[in-house]
N, C-alpha and C positions, 0 to 999 in steps of 0.2 A: 679748161683747167685754170684755176686762179693762180695769180703770180704776184708776188710782193714787189714793191719798188726797189730800186737799186740801193737807196739809203738804208732801208730796213735790212736788206741782205748784207750790206757792208757792216752794219752794227753786229749782226749775228756772227758774221765771219770773224770779226775782231774779238768778240767774246770767246768763241770756240778756239780761236788761235791762242789766246791767252791761257785757256784751260789746258790746251795740248802741249804747252811749253814744258820742256824738261828743266826742272829747277829743284832746289833743295826741298821744297814742300812736297813735290811728287815723290822724290826719293825717300824722304822720311816716312811718308804715309805708306809707301810700298813696303818698306822694311818692317814697319810696325804691324801692318795688316798681315804680312807673311808670317811673322813670328806668332801672332795671335791665332791665325788659321791653322798653322802647323801644330801648335800645341793643342788646340782644340780637337784636331783630327786624331792626334795620339791619345788624348784623354777620352775620346768618343763623347765629346760634350757639344751638343748642338748650340747651347747658349753661347759658348765661347766662339764658335764658328760664326754665329750671327754677329757677334761683336766685330770680328774681322771684316765681315761683309760691309758693315757700316762705314768703316774708314778706308776701305780699299779704293785707290784712285784710278784703277785701270779703265774705268768708264770714261774718263775725260778724253784721252787721246782717240778713243774709238769714234766719238762724234766728229772730231776734227778729220779723221781719216775718211769718214762717210761724206761729210760736206765737201772736203777737198776733192774727192773722187767725182762727186756729182757736179761741182762747178768747173772742174778741170783746173783747179788751183794746185799747181805742183808744189809750191812752198808749203801750203797747209797740209797737203797729203803727206809730204816727206816729214814734216814736223810731227804729225800724228803717229805715223808708223815708226819713226825713230824713238819717240817717247815710249810707245807700246813695247818695242823690242827691248829697251833698257829695263823697263819694269818687269818684263817676262824673265829676262836673264837674272836679274837680282832675286826674284822670287824663287826661281829654280835652284840657284846656287845656295841660297840661304836655307831653303827647306831641305836640300840634300845634306847640308852640314848638320842641321838639327837632327835629321834622320840617322846620320852616321853616329852622332854622339849618343842618341837614345838607343840605337842598335836593337830595334825591335824587329824580329824576323817577320817574313811575309805571313807565316802561319798564325801569328798573333796580331795581325792588323785588325783594327777596330771596324765595326760595321760602317761607320761614317767614311772610312777610307775605301773599303771594298765597294761601297755603293757608287763610287765615282770612277770605278775601273771598267764598268760595263755600260756605256751609254747606249741609248736607243733613240728612236724617232721622237719620243715625247720630250727629250732634252732639247731638241731643235725647236719644238713648239714653245718651250719655256724661254729659250733664248730670244725667239722672235717677239714674244710678249714683253720680255724685259727691255729689249732694244726699243720697242715702240713706246714704252713708258719713258725711257731716257730721252728719246728725241722729242716726244710730245711735251715733256716737262721743260725742255730748253726753249721751245718756241712759244710756250704759254707761261708767261711770268707768274701767273697766280698759283701755279702748281709748285709745290716745294721741290727743289732740286735734290734734297736729301732723300726723299722717297724714291726718286729715280735712281740715285746712287745705290741705295740698298737693293733695289730690284735687279740692277745690272751686276753689281759686284757679287751677288749670290751665285752667279753663273760663271765667274772668272777666277777669282783667287783660290777657292778651295780645290778645284781640280788641278790647278797649276802646282799647288803645294803637294798634292798626291803624286804628281809626276816626280818631284824631287825626292819624296820619301821612298817611292818605289825604286828609283835609280840608286839610292843609297844602299839598298839591300840586294841589288842586282836583279830585281824583278822586272825584267824588260817587258813582259807581256802585260802586267798591270800598268806599267808606265805608258805603254802604247795606248791602252784603253783610256787612261786619264787624259793623255794628250789629245786623243780624238775628241773627247768631251770638251776640252778647252778650245780646240779648233772649231768644233760645232757651235759653241757659244759665241766665239769671236765672229764668225761669219754670219750667224743668225742675228746677232745684235747689230752688226754693220748693215745688213740688208734691211732690217726693220727701221733703222734710223734713216736710211735713204728713202724708204717708202713714206715715212712720216714727213720728211722734208719736202718731198715731191707733193704730197697731199696738201701741205700748208703753203706751197708756192715758193719755196726757197730754192730756186734754181735760176741759171742764167739762160741757157739755150736748151731746147728740147733734145737736140742731137747729143750734146754732152750728157744730159740727164739719162737718155736712153742707153748710151754707151756704158756709163757707170753702172746702171741697173743691170744691164746684160752681163757685164763681166762678173759682178757680184753673184748673180744667179748661177752663172756657169761654174764659179768656184764652189758654190754651195751644193750643187746637184750631185757631184761625185760622192759626197759623204752621206747623201740620203740613202744610197744603196746599203752600205754596211749598217747604218742605223735602222733601216727597215728590217733587215735580216735579224738584227739583235732584238728588235721589238717582237718579231714573230717568234723567236726562240723563247723570249720571256713569257709571252702569252701561252705558248705550248707547254712550257715547264710549269706554269701556274695551273693549267688544266690537268696535267699529269699528276701533280702533287695533290690536287683536290680529289681526283679519282682514286689515287693510291690510298689516301687516308680513308676514303669511304669504303674501299675494299677491306682494309685492315679492320675497321670497326664493325662492319656489318656482315662480312663473309667469313671471319675467322673467330673461333672460340677463344684462342689464346689472347688476342688483343681486345676482342669484344667483351669477354667475360672474365677471364682469369687475371689480366693485368689492366691497369689504368694508363691509357695513352696520354702523356702530358704534352709532348712537343714532337713535331716532325720536321726534319731538316734534310735536304738533299744536296749533295755535292755533285753538281752536273759537270764539273771539270774532270772527273774520273771516268774511266771506261772499264767496266760498266759503272753507271752512276751509283754512288753510295748513299743509302737511305739510313739516316741516324734517327732511331726511335727512342725517345726518352720515356720510360715507363716506370710505374710503381707496382711492386709485387708484395705479397704477404710472405712472412718467413715460412709458413707451412705449405706454400704453393710456389716453389721456385721455378724459374724458367729454364728449360733444358735445351741443349743444342738440337735435339730432335724436333722440338716444337718450332724452333727458328727455321730449320730446314723445311718443314712442311709449310710454314707461312711464306717463306721465300719462293718455294715452288708454286704456290697458289698465285702469288703476285705476278710472277713471270708469265704464268699461263693466262691470267686475266688481262694483264697489260700488254702482252705480246711484245715485251721488251725485257732485256736482261737487267736485273737490279741486284745489288749486294746489300742485304739487310744487316744492320748493326744495332742490336738492342743495348741501350744504356740503362741498366737496371738500378732503381732506387728501392730499397726494402723499407717497408713501414709496418706498423702493428696498430691494432685498435685497442683502446683501454675503455672499459665500461664500469659503471658502478657495481654491477653484479659480481665483478671480479673480487670484491672485498669479502663477501660472505659465501660466495658460490651461488647466490640467487639474488634476485632484485626485490627490494622492499617496496611494495606498492604504495602509492599515495593514498592517504585517508583524509577525509574532510575534517577540518578543525585541527589537523596536526601542527599547523604553523603556530597555533596558540600555545602548544605545549613544548615545542622544540624551537630553539633559536635557529632561524633560517641561515644565520651566518656561520653557525658551528659546522665543523667537518666531522665525518664519522671516524670512530676510533680505529686505529690500525690493528691488525692481528697481534702484533707484539705487545701493544698496550693492553689488549684484552687478556692476553696470556698472563701478563704480570699482575693484573687485577685479580684474576682467578687464583693465582698462587698466593697472593696476600690474603684473600678470603679464606683459603684452605688452611693456611697457617694460623689465622686468627681463630678459626673454628676449632683447630686442634688445641690451641692454648686455653680456650674457654672450657673445653671438655676435659682437659687433664685434671683439674682439681676435683671434678665430679667423680672421675674414675678412682682418684685416691681415696675420697671419702667412702666410696662403695667398698673398696678393698679393706679399709680400716674397720668398717662396720661388720663385715663378715668375720674378720679376725677376732673381734671382741666377742661375737656370738659363739664362736668356736671355743 
């Protein structure tokens, strides 16, 4: 296993120690990134959240924590963990205050917020990859450190802000899930940094290196169990939703022919799960509770699981050109030379007024003729 010389290791330690220092720069960037991320989460704006990821400084003390643990450097380890704790507390308090001022209830939380309340094993994989980028960029000067900062901060600041938003509304379950995601990312990034430092030879003794790696792995393993369970539930729910949609479209006349299925959404937090089906119907073929009952009974029988179906109906109508005259005027070749293609057909009201005008004109023209006829008869008499 390669190992760098003491001078190279000392230079890296000095740089990382300076990055891990708690100072005004770190506090300012933490406050700014927290405000940006929290507002982006409330607005459901991925672009704003990405902006917060770029300036978030939580990546800096993590590398100090990892290198200090691997070297057995108590000072560097304490500096890294102290700075990280201060940044975490600032972000939690600030996001909770913003959430209390906004006062958006849990039922109105944006998808960007809800997506960070149910972590799974894939989030740990993302954290490991982000931590590897951060550690590798630090030991390889040719790689831009900004790229590493973006990759790591994407996994830290947003879930931390979600914890504060959820706590401001008393949503402890959502806050617990977001904090699990934050812890997952924290440990995953630290573990990945340690592995990269070991791979590049930035360690003092193999015994200290092995001890730090073992402790980090032991801290990470307990969260693998709930993350694996969450991933299994996610995959199962995805399969069930796909099967359910297929049954509705292919096995029922109501959804397959009478109405148009626009969107399917399932609330798995209810018992039984609530299936929201957004559909479109015609005014002449409304959906009845009897049809909903029959569809729900078929779904329960086929899925062998209880579901509550809720149809969200949008009515629509079709307008055709034949509705103007009661029949469709067929196209004839050469017709475009006689009729302006940009002109629109006359409305029934316009046609009726034209007919009345012609009838009155015809009556006016015939009236003198009738008078002359009557006068001629009188003279002959």
